[in-house]
KEDOMI-978622 format. One record per atom (N, C-alpha, C): atom name; x, z, y negated. Coordinates in nm, 4 decimals. Example, Ala and Ser with C-alpha at 12.3 -4.5 7.8 and 13.67 -1.06 7.14 Angstrom:
SITE   atome         c1         c3         c2
SITE       N     1.3190     0.7800     0.5690
SITE      CA     1.2300     0.7800     0.4500
SITE       C     1.3200     0.7800     0.3300
SITE       N     1.2850     0.7080     0.2250
SITE      CA     1.3670     0.7140     0.1060
SITE       C     1.2900     0.7870    -0.0030
//
This chain:
SITE   atome         c1         c3         c2
SITE       N     0.1017    -0.0244     0.1016
SITE      CA    -0.0045    -0.0084     0.0068
SITE       C     0.0507     0.0043    -0.1386
SITE       N     0.0630    -0.1415    -0.2153
SITE      CA     0.1772    -0.1040    -0.3453
SITE       C     0.0110    -0.1439    -0.4635
SITE       N     0.0123    -0.0946    -0.5764
SITE      CA    -0.0421    -0.0813    -0.6576
SITE       C    -0.0737    -0.0042    -0.7719
SITE       N    -0.1216     0.0445    -0.8535
SITE      CA    -0.1666     0.0675    -0.9795
SITE       C    -0.2874     0.1073    -1.0283
SITE       N    -0.2640     0.2535    -1.0438
SITE      CA    -0.4292     0.2809    -1.0857
SITE       C    -0.3979     0.3337    -1.2355
SITE       N    -0.5261     0.4001    -1.2933
SITE      CA    -0.4975     0.4538    -1.4044
SITE       C    -0.5918     0.5548    -1.4464
SITE       N    -0.5772     0.6308    -1.5133
SITE      CA    -0.6871     0.7645    -1.5145
SITE       C    -0.7398     0.7283    -1.6726
SITE       N    -0.8917     0.7687    -1.6649
SITE      CA    -0.9595     0.7814    -1.7742
SITE       C    -1.0835     0.9039    -1.7671
SITE       N    -0.9749     0.9734    -1.8652
SITE      CA    -1.0376     1.1233    -1.8684
SITE       C    -1.2177     1.1618    -1.8921
SITE       N    -1.2807     1.2187    -1.8165
SITE      CA    -1.4599     1.1995    -1.8791
SITE       C    -1.3832     1.3697    -1.8927
SITE       N    -1.3312     1.4641    -1.8882
SITE      CA    -1.3246     1.5565    -1.9442
SITE       C    -1.1967     1.6676    -1.9133
SITE       N    -1.1497     1.7727    -1.9765
SITE      CA    -1.0386     1.8345    -1.9703
SITE       C    -0.9821     1.8261    -1.7727
SITE       N    -1.0886     1.8025    -1.6850
SITE      CA    -1.0052     1.8270    -1.5730
SITE       C    -1.0805     1.7243    -1.4670
SITE       N    -1.1613     1.6370    -1.5047
SITE      CA    -1.2437     1.5447    -1.4561
SITE       C    -1.2147     1.4330    -1.5334
SITE       N    -1.1499     1.2948    -1.4154
SITE      CA    -1.1229     1.1456    -1.4771
SITE       C    -1.1542     1.0716    -1.3855
SITE       N    -1.2020     0.9470    -1.4159
SITE      CA    -1.2351     0.8183    -1.3013
SITE       C    -1.0638     0.7935    -1.2854
SITE       N    -1.0396     0.7460    -1.1534
SITE      CA    -0.9340     0.6962    -1.1717
SITE       C    -0.9263     0.5554    -1.0918
SITE       N    -0.9550     0.4230    -1.1581
SITE      CA    -0.9942     0.3166    -1.0544
SITE       C    -0.8396     0.2303    -1.0836
SITE       N    -0.8147     0.1833    -1.0011
SITE      CA    -0.7091     0.1073    -0.9146
SITE       C    -0.7129    -0.0042    -0.8605
SITE       N    -0.5843    -0.0697    -0.8555
SITE      CA    -0.5783    -0.2379    -0.7226
SITE       C    -0.4776    -0.2275    -0.6640
SITE       N    -0.4848    -0.2497    -0.5835
SITE      CA    -0.4066    -0.2270    -0.4942
SITE       C    -0.3605    -0.3456    -0.3568
SITE       N    -0.2542    -0.3692    -0.3151
SITE      CA    -0.2265    -0.4797    -0.2138
SITE       C    -0.1879    -0.3855    -0.1231
SITE       N    -0.3194    -0.3989     0.0387
SITE      CA    -0.3006    -0.3137     0.1313
SITE       C    -0.2609    -0.3911     0.2865
SITE       N    -0.1714    -0.3357     0.3909
SITE      CA    -0.1751    -0.4250     0.4809
SITE       C    -0.2945    -0.3235     0.5850
SITE       N    -0.3394    -0.3687     0.7134
SITE      CA    -0.3687    -0.3523     0.7518
SITE       C    -0.3989    -0.3353     0.8918
SITE       N    -0.3176    -0.3187     1.0258
SITE      CA    -0.3137    -0.3580     1.1543
SITE       C    -0.3620    -0.2802     1.3007
SITE       N    -0.3687    -0.3934     1.3970
SITE      CA    -0.4922    -0.3318     1.4874
SITE       C    -0.3727    -0.4054     1.6537
SITE       N    -0.3889    -0.3270     1.7639
SITE      CA    -0.3195    -0.3702     1.8600
SITE       C    -0.4699    -0.4296     1.9310
SITE       N    -0.4260    -0.5381     1.9945
SITE      CA    -0.5718    -0.5739     2.0461
SITE       C    -0.5749    -0.6151     2.2316
SITE       N    -0.6365    -0.5873     2.2923
SITE      CA    -0.6272    -0.6244     2.4386
SITE       C    -0.7666    -0.6723     2.4787
SITE       N    -0.7339    -0.7978     2.5437
SITE      CA    -0.8778    -0.8398     2.5789
SITE       C    -0.8348    -0.9163     2.6834
SITE       N    -0.9160    -0.9982     2.7671
SITE      CA    -0.9435    -1.0907     2.8999
SITE       C    -0.9688    -1.2234     2.9017
SITE       N    -0.8738    -1.2866     2.8668
SITE      CA    -0.8717    -1.4333     2.9457
SITE       C    -0.8790    -1.5049     3.0725
SITE       N    -0.9826    -1.5644     3.0984
SITE      CA    -0.9688    -1.6045     3.2098
SITE       C    -0.9333    -1.5438     3.3501
SITE       N    -0.9730    -1.3617     3.3648
SITE      CA    -0.9297    -1.3021     3.3763
SITE       C    -0.8203    -1.2574     3.4508
SITE       N    -0.7497    -1.2390     3.3630
SITE      CA    -0.6171    -1.1761     3.2842
SITE       C    -0.6091    -1.1149     3.1620
SITE       N    -0.5788    -0.9999     3.1844
SITE      CA    -0.5647    -0.9212     3.0343
SITE       C    -0.3971    -0.9510     2.9480
SITE       N    -0.4938    -0.9408     2.8524
SITE      CA    -0.3331    -1.0089     2.7566
SITE       C    -0.3960    -0.9358     2.5995
SITE       N    -0.2748    -0.8901     2.5412
SITE      CA    -0.2168    -0.7686     2.4365
SITE       C    -0.1357    -0.8598     2.3061
SITE       N    -0.1799    -0.8145     2.2373
SITE      CA    -0.0704    -0.8986     2.0626
SITE       C    -0.1554    -0.7421     1.9852
SITE       N    -0.1575    -0.8356     1.8293
SITE      CA    -0.1940    -0.7395     1.7513
SITE       C    -0.2745    -0.8082     1.6517
SITE       N    -0.2894    -0.7973     1.5320
SITE      CA    -0.4042    -0.8557     1.4481
SITE       C    -0.3707    -0.7824     1.2934
SITE       N    -0.3085    -0.8727     1.1884
SITE      CA    -0.2633    -0.8237     1.1213
SITE       C    -0.3478    -0.8373     0.9851
SITE       N    -0.3674    -0.7815     0.9270
SITE      CA    -0.4614    -0.8463     0.8201
SITE       C    -0.4374    -0.7432     0.6473
SITE       N    -0.4026    -0.8702     0.5708
SITE      CA    -0.3737    -0.7875     0.4332
SITE       C    -0.5162    -0.7784     0.3066
SITE       N    -0.4984    -0.7195     0.2051
SITE      CA    -0.6261    -0.7231     0.1528
SITE       C    -0.5716    -0.7011    -0.0188
SITE       N    -0.6692    -0.7091    -0.0713
SITE      CA    -0.6337    -0.6460    -0.2629
SITE       C    -0.7824    -0.5797    -0.2270
SITE       N    -0.7975    -0.4333    -0.2571
SITE      CA    -0.7857    -0.3107    -0.2391
SITE       C    -0.8176    -0.2705    -0.3890
SITE       N    -0.9930    -0.2319    -0.4052
SITE      CA    -0.9914    -0.1865    -0.5542
SITE       C    -1.0304    -0.0494    -0.5451
SITE       N    -1.0452     0.0611    -0.5727
SITE      CA    -1.0836     0.1791    -0.5727
SITE       C    -1.1310     0.3085    -0.6962
SITE       N    -1.2382     0.3350    -0.6800
SITE      CA    -1.2754     0.3965    -0.7747
SITE       C    -1.2836     0.5510    -0.7745
SITE       N    -1.2253     0.6337    -0.7341
SITE      CA    -1.1938     0.7842    -0.7198
SITE       C    -1.2315     0.8394    -0.8661
SITE       N    -1.3059     0.9658    -0.8512
SITE      CA    -1.3100     1.0595    -0.9140
SITE       C    -1.1715     1.2065    -0.9319
SITE       N    -1.1113     1.2408    -0.9906
SITE      CA    -1.0109     1.3347    -0.9662
SITE       C    -1.0007     1.4258    -1.0329
SITE       N    -1.0252     1.5526    -0.9666
SITE      CA    -1.0257     1.7149    -1.0408
SITE       C    -0.8994     1.7125    -1.0322
SITE       N    -0.8644     1.7796    -1.1225
SITE      CA    -0.7109     1.8447    -1.1680
SITE       C    -0.7601     1.9840    -1.1923
SITE       N    -0.7004     2.0822    -1.1211
SITE      CA    -0.6634     2.2249    -1.0841
SITE       C    -0.5742     2.3037    -1.1651
SITE       N    -0.5390     2.3408    -1.2581
SITE      CA    -0.4216     2.3618    -1.3200
SITE       C    -0.3611     2.5569    -1.2690
SITE       N    -0.2538     2.5049    -1.2481
SITE      CA    -0.2010     2.6746    -1.1906
SITE       C    -0.1626     2.7602    -1.3045
SITE       N    -0.2660     2.9217    -1.3101
SITE      CA    -0.2079     2.9611    -1.4213
SITE       C    -0.3516     2.9839    -1.5172
SITE       N    -0.4508     2.8612    -1.4412
SITE      CA    -0.5694     2.9312    -1.5299
SITE       C    -0.5835     2.8888    -1.7055
SITE       N    -0.4359     2.8142    -1.7233
SITE      CA    -0.4771     2.7959    -1.8365
SITE       C    -0.3714     2.6125    -1.9082
SITE       N    -0.3444     2.6381    -1.9600
SITE      CA    -0.3134     2.4692    -1.9834
SITE       C    -0.1458     2.4976    -2.0218
SITE       N    -0.0916     2.5979    -2.0015
SITE      CA     0.0736     2.6012    -2.0477
SITE       C     0.1069     2.6034    -1.9132
SITE       N     0.0629     2.5861    -1.7505
SITE      CA     0.0931     2.5409    -1.6251
SITE       C     0.1844     2.4349    -1.6153
SITE       N     0.2999     2.3969    -1.5992
SITE      CA     0.3606     2.2917    -1.5690
SITE       C     0.3007     2.2159    -1.4183
SITE       N     0.2356     2.3046    -1.3112
SITE      CA     0.1840     2.2787    -1.2033
SITE       C     0.0310     2.2487    -1.1702
SITE       N     0.0081     2.1224    -1.1413
SITE      CA    -0.1137     2.1572    -1.0742
SITE       C    -0.1585     2.1023    -0.9196
SITE       N    -0.3049     2.0935    -0.8964
SITE      CA    -0.3579     2.0329    -0.7840
SITE       C    -0.4232     1.9485    -0.7970
SITE       N    -0.4047     1.8739    -0.7289
SITE      CA    -0.4918     1.7272    -0.7902
SITE       C    -0.6230     1.6953    -0.6764
SITE       N    -0.7221     1.7355    -0.6518
SITE      CA    -0.8719     1.6502    -0.5050
SITE       C    -0.9256     1.5384    -0.5533
SITE       N    -0.9229     1.4379    -0.4828
SITE      CA    -0.9517     1.3276    -0.5678
SITE       C    -1.0431     1.2751    -0.4335
SITE       N    -1.1803     1.2191    -0.4774
SITE      CA    -1.2493     1.0718    -0.3585
SITE       C    -1.3501     0.9968    -0.4277
SITE       N    -1.4070     0.8666    -0.3308
SITE      CA    -1.4760     0.8198    -0.3732
SITE       C    -1.4269     0.6524    -0.3322
SITE       N    -1.5286     0.5788    -0.3719
SITE      CA    -1.5553     0.4516    -0.2903
SITE       C    -1.4052     0.3682    -0.3254
SITE       N    -1.3931     0.2472    -0.1768
SITE      CA    -1.2785     0.1643    -0.2386
SITE       C    -1.3843     0.0208    -0.1613
SITE       N    -1.3386    -0.0912    -0.2115
SITE      CA    -1.3919    -0.2340    -0.1975
SITE       C    -1.2577    -0.3120    -0.1848
SITE       N    -1.2555    -0.3922    -0.0632
SITE      CA    -1.1403    -0.5207    -0.0118
SITE       C    -1.1650    -0.5987     0.0023
SITE       N    -1.1441    -0.7078    -0.0648
SITE      CA    -1.1224    -0.8681    -0.0035
SITE       C    -1.0030    -0.8991     0.0578
SITE       N    -1.0335    -0.9372     0.1987
SITE      CA    -0.9175    -0.9765     0.2794
SITE       C    -0.8685    -1.1316     0.2151
SITE       N    -0.7470    -1.1071     0.1746
SITE      CA    -0.6309    -1.2360     0.1369
SITE       C    -0.5943    -1.3073     0.2664
SITE       N    -0.5361    -1.2029     0.3581
SITE      CA    -0.4574    -1.3042     0.4570
SITE       C    -0.5123    -1.2488     0.6154
SITE       N    -0.4867    -1.3089     0.7284
SITE      CA    -0.4772    -1.2371     0.7984
SITE       C    -0.3842    -1.3150     0.9313
SITE       N    -0.3547    -1.2354     1.0140
SITE      CA    -0.2272    -1.2875     1.1329
SITE       C    -0.2687    -1.2556     1.2888
SITE       N    -0.2554    -1.3491     1.3598
SITE      CA    -0.2650    -1.3211     1.5076
SITE       C    -0.1625    -1.2991     1.5511
SITE       N    -0.1022    -1.1700     1.6369
SITE      CA     0.0308    -1.2173     1.7113
SITE       C     0.0500    -1.2134     1.8499
SITE       N     0.1466    -1.2394     1.9259
SITE      CA     0.1690    -1.1641     2.0490
SITE       C     0.0410    -1.2519     2.1296
SITE       N     0.0473    -1.2547     2.2623
SITE      CA    -0.0256    -1.3562     2.3697
SITE       C    -0.1907    -1.3429     2.3649
SITE       N    -0.2554    -1.2727     2.2358
SITE      CA    -0.4155    -1.2723     2.1996
SITE       C    -0.4304    -1.4465     2.1087
SITE       N    -0.4924    -1.4950     2.2233
SITE      CA    -0.5858    -1.6050     2.1259
SITE       C    -0.6366    -1.5810     2.0132
SITE       N    -0.6303    -1.6914     1.9101
SITE      CA    -0.7055    -1.6706     1.7997
SITE       C    -0.8500    -1.6835     1.8443
SITE       N    -0.9247    -1.7030     1.9224
SITE      CA    -1.0941    -1.6916     1.9510
SITE       C    -1.0587    -1.5206     1.9860
SITE       N    -1.0201    -1.4299     2.0308
SITE      CA    -1.0030    -1.3105     2.0608
SITE       C    -1.0253    -1.2222     1.9766
SITE       N    -0.9570    -1.3309     1.8311
SITE      CA    -0.9421    -1.2253     1.7351
SITE       C    -1.0574    -1.2995     1.6456
SITE       N    -1.1915    -1.2885     1.5950
SITE      CA    -1.2836    -1.3554     1.5488
SITE       C    -1.2429    -1.3241     1.3880
SITE       N    -1.2043    -1.1988     1.3476
SITE      CA    -1.1683    -1.1704     1.2002
SITE       C    -1.0475    -1.2683     1.1330
SITE       N    -1.0201    -1.3359     1.2490
SITE      CA    -0.9229    -1.4143     1.1749
SITE       C    -0.9302    -1.6037     1.1811
SITE       N    -1.0380    -1.6228     1.2328
SITE      CA    -1.0834    -1.7393     1.2131
SITE       C    -1.1491    -1.8358     1.1242
SITE       N    -1.1174    -1.9819     1.1302
SITE      CA    -1.1169    -1.9856     0.9606
SITE       C    -1.2569    -2.0273     0.9845
SITE       N    -1.3324    -2.0616     1.0628
SITE      CA    -1.5193    -2.0966     1.0607
SITE       C    -1.5539    -1.9422     1.1017
SITE       N    -1.7052    -1.9373     1.0499
SITE      CA    -1.7664    -1.8631     1.0609
SITE       C    -1.8373    -1.8532     1.1685
SITE       N    -1.8269    -1.7531     1.2485
SITE      CA    -1.9351    -1.7138     1.3488
SITE       C    -2.0590    -1.6048     1.3610
SITE       N    -2.1295    -1.6127     1.4175
SITE      CA    -2.2791    -1.4958     1.3988
SITE       C    -2.1567    -1.3172     1.4327
SITE       N    -2.0814    -1.3199     1.5066
SITE      CA    -2.0067    -1.2504     1.4912
SITE       C    -1.8742    -1.1817     1.3848
SITE       N    -1.8929    -1.3143     1.3092
SITE      CA    -1.7336    -1.3379     1.2561
SITE       C    -1.7839    -1.2118     1.1210
SITE       N    -1.6711    -1.1221     1.0861
SITE      CA    -1.7202    -1.0576     1.0012
SITE       C    -1.6999    -1.0990     0.8672
SITE       N    -1.7678    -1.0058     0.7652
SITE      CA    -1.7419    -1.0864     0.6124
SITE       C    -1.5946    -1.0415     0.5532
SITE       N    -1.5339    -1.1246     0.5000
SITE      CA    -1.4166    -1.1020     0.4367
SITE       C    -1.3773    -1.0177     0.3445
SITE       N    -1.4618    -0.8705     0.3350
SITE      CA    -1.4428    -0.7662     0.2662
SITE       C    -1.4770    -0.6387     0.3533
SITE       N    -1.4116    -0.5811     0.2577
SITE      CA    -1.4204    -0.4419     0.3412
SITE       C    -1.4534    -0.3522     0.2659
SITE       N    -1.5636    -0.2177     0.2908
SITE      CA    -1.5528    -0.1083     0.2490
SITE       C    -1.5530     0.0343     0.2745
SITE       N    -1.5033     0.1344     0.2283
SITE      CA    -1.4886     0.2396     0.2705
SITE       C    -1.4931     0.3742     0.1583
SITE       N    -1.4396     0.4623     0.2256
SITE      CA    -1.4512     0.6027     0.1026
SITE       C    -1.2993     0.6091     0.1249
SITE       N    -1.2157     0.7316     0.0267
SITE      CA    -1.0707     0.7606     0.0252
SITE       C    -1.1282     0.9224     0.0046
SITE       N    -1.0552     0.9961     0.0243
SITE      CA    -1.0239     1.1609    -0.0227
SITE       C    -0.8750     1.1758     0.0027
SITE       N    -0.8509     1.2605    -0.0729
SITE      CA    -0.7417     1.3439    -0.0952
SITE       C    -0.6763     1.4365    -0.1697
SITE       N    -0.5802     1.4949    -0.1412
SITE      CA    -0.5233     1.6137    -0.2361
SITE       C    -0.3744     1.5791    -0.2541
SITE       N    -0.3221     1.6369    -0.3575
SITE      CA    -0.1848     1.5730    -0.4214
SITE       C    -0.1521     1.7283    -0.5547
SITE       N    -0.0405     1.6868    -0.5666
SITE      CA     0.0553     1.8045    -0.6707
SITE       C     0.0736     1.7159    -0.7683
SITE       N     0.0794     1.7951    -0.8811
SITE      CA     0.0938     1.7134    -0.9943
SITE       C     0.2688     1.8283    -1.0686
SITE       N     0.3128     1.7423    -1.1187
SITE      CA     0.4049     1.8623    -1.2550
SITE       C     0.4198     1.7535    -1.3410
SITE       N     0.3602     1.8737    -1.4364
SITE      CA     0.3724     1.8091    -1.6131
SITE       C     0.5598     1.8449    -1.6632
SITE       N     0.5799     1.7012    -1.7033
SITE      CA     0.7291     1.6462    -1.8140
SITE       C     0.7185     1.7183    -1.9642
SITE       N     0.8491     1.7230    -1.9566
SITE      CA     0.7979     1.6985    -2.1062
SITE       C     0.7497     1.5713    -2.1733
SITE       N     0.6572     1.5937    -2.3171
SITE      CA     0.5728     1.4774    -2.3872
SITE       C     0.4488     1.4453    -2.3123
SITE       N     0.3971     1.4868    -2.2052
SITE      CA     0.2689     1.4991    -2.1733
SITE       C     0.2176     1.4596    -2.0245
SITE       N     0.3894     1.3428    -1.9906
SITE      CA     0.4009     1.2847    -1.9019
SITE       C     0.4183     1.4129    -1.7712
SITE       N     0.3907     1.3138    -1.6596
SITE      CA     0.4219     1.3987    -1.5139
SITE       C     0.4286     1.3294    -1.4310
SITE       N     0.4193     1.3787    -1.3093
SITE      CA     0.5020     1.3205    -1.1812
SITE       C     0.3911     1.3724    -1.0482
SITE       N     0.3455     1.3209    -0.9531
SITE      CA     0.2769     1.3708    -0.9055
SITE       C     0.2972     1.2348    -0.6990
SITE       N     0.2682     1.3798    -0.6461
SITE      CA     0.2451     1.3118    -0.5015
SITE       C     0.1250     1.3345    -0.4412
SITE       N     0.0764     1.2538    -0.3476
SITE      CA    -0.0771     1.2402    -0.3294
SITE       C    -0.1102     1.2393    -0.1478
SITE       N    -0.1616     1.2876    -0.0792
SITE      CA    -0.1843     1.2374     0.0613
SITE       C    -0.3238     1.2176     0.0505
SITE       N    -0.3688     1.0616     0.0971
SITE      CA    -0.5139     1.0482     0.1085
SITE       C    -0.4929     0.9731     0.2158
SITE       N    -0.6792     1.0006     0.2639
SITE      CA    -0.7026     0.9185     0.3588
SITE       C    -0.8234     0.8466     0.3243
SITE       N    -0.7917     0.6811     0.4206
SITE      CA    -0.8872     0.6109     0.3767
SITE       C    -0.9649     0.5654     0.5207
SITE       N    -1.1015     0.6040     0.4787
SITE      CA    -1.1911     0.5425     0.6263
SITE       C    -1.2553     0.4362     0.5395
SITE       N    -1.2153     0.3220     0.6286
SITE      CA    -1.3429     0.1869     0.6218
SITE       C    -1.4876     0.2076     0.7142
SITE       N    -1.5940     0.1047     0.6555
SITE      CA    -1.7037     0.1219     0.7264
SITE       C    -1.7337    -0.0144     0.7662
SITE       N    -1.6392    -0.1217     0.7865
SITE      CA    -1.7090    -0.2404     0.8111
SITE       C    -1.6256    -0.2231     0.9000
SITE       N    -1.6892    -0.3550     1.0101
SITE      CA    -1.6113    -0.4448     1.1039
SITE       C    -1.5088    -0.4734     1.1103
SITE       N    -1.3758    -0.4732     1.1462
SITE      CA    -1.2616    -0.5308     1.1110
SITE       C    -1.2451    -0.6884     1.1604
SITE       N    -1.2603    -0.6120     1.3053
SITE      CA    -1.2042    -0.7297     1.3936
SITE       C    -1.3499    -0.8356     1.4514
SITE       N    -1.4464    -0.7942     1.4246
SITE      CA    -1.5646    -0.8669     1.4279
SITE       C    -1.5595    -0.8869     1.6194
SITE       N    -1.5409    -0.8464     1.7019
SITE      CA    -1.5462    -0.8711     1.8732
SITE       C    -1.6697    -0.8960     1.8878
SITE       N    -1.6513    -0.9341     2.0401
SITE      CA    -1.7796    -0.9366     2.0700
SITE       C    -1.8494    -0.9000     2.1175
SITE       N    -1.7792    -0.7546     2.1783
SITE      CA    -1.8822    -0.6364     2.1989
SITE       C    -1.9613    -0.6001     2.1200
SITE       N    -2.0467    -0.4858     2.1843
SITE      CA    -2.0853    -0.3988     2.1186
SITE       C    -2.0320    -0.2643     1.9820
SITE       N    -1.8830    -0.2345     2.0007
SITE      CA    -1.7790    -0.2027     1.9742
SITE       C    -1.7197    -0.2257     1.8385
SITE       N    -1.7520    -0.1178     1.7111
SITE      CA    -1.7225    -0.1253     1.6563
SITE       C    -1.5699    -0.1348     1.5672
SITE       N    -1.5128    -0.2123     1.5237
SITE      CA    -1.3686    -0.1177     1.4792
SITE       C    -1.3810    -0.0945     1.3444
SITE       N    -1.3428     0.0161     1.3060
SITE      CA    -1.3228     0.0334     1.1697
SITE       C    -1.2152     0.0896     1.1492
SITE       N    -1.2009     0.1169     1.0393
SITE      CA    -0.9702     0.1708     0.9920
SITE       C    -1.0086     0.3151     0.9635
SITE       N    -0.8927     0.3899     0.9799
SITE      CA    -0.8674     0.5036     0.9119
SITE       C    -0.7012     0.5028     0.9144
SITE       N    -0.7067     0.5745     0.7860
SITE      CA    -0.5483     0.5477     0.7378
SITE       C    -0.5251     0.6277     0.6782
SITE       N    -0.4046     0.7071     0.6787
SITE      CA    -0.3381     0.8124     0.5680
SITE       C    -0.1904     0.7379     0.5018
SITE       N    -0.2210     0.7515     0.3501
SITE      CA    -0.1074     0.7110     0.2702
SITE       C    -0.0683     0.8020     0.1952
SITE       N     0.0565     0.8187     0.1572
SITE      CA     0.1113     0.8637     0.0658
SITE       C     0.1697     0.8061    -0.0284
SITE       N     0.1105     0.8574    -0.1014
SITE      CA     0.1358     0.7940    -0.2466
SITE       C     0.2378     0.8818    -0.3554
SITE       N     0.3043     0.8710    -0.4559
SITE      CA     0.3983     0.8741    -0.5201
SITE       C     0.3637     0.8493    -0.6819
SITE       N     0.3920     0.8809    -0.7596
SITE      CA     0.3768     0.8228    -0.8788
SITE       C     0.4585     0.8802    -1.0145
SITE       N     0.4665     0.8172    -1.1260
SITE      CA     0.4838     0.8357    -1.2591
SITE       C     0.3718     0.8025    -1.3383
SITE       N     0.2923     0.9548    -1.4065
SITE      CA     0.1758     0.8984    -1.4946
SITE       C     0.2600     0.9228    -1.6892
SITE       N     0.1951     0.7898    -1.6977
SITE      CA     0.2555     0.8285    -1.8645
SITE       C     0.1181     0.8532    -1.9253
SITE       N     0.1937     0.9011    -2.0586
SITE      CA     0.0819     0.9443    -2.1761
SITE       C     0.0919     0.8430    -2.2534
//
């Protein structure tokens, strides 16, 4: 995940943090082709837009503390920008990467929820550095297989950054 987000303050401790990211997601695939089990992988690239709300909890209870805890949650929406099949898995076994749409071919978009916690340290001049641990849970069927089983994503991300004022 590589990208940028922006803090739009709603109050002293609440902010909207919209962001745009490039995200890569992959999965191992095992399927049967003519009574043989074959395996490989599917890798998908997305442009993801996140809209989390962030709550800042300052240590010490007042504005003099340099450390704060960050709690955030919100929806995200992603548009697939690329897809690749690897290994012995035929493209037909990974409908998510097919060029033509079929009845089980999933949409080229992906939606989900992100939530996480982090630490922030205020530097001089109002700037700060921070680190977050974020969980991203997808709700869309990303592989679009022929069976009834849905393939959703669940990922953890460690994000660090510099906030400029």
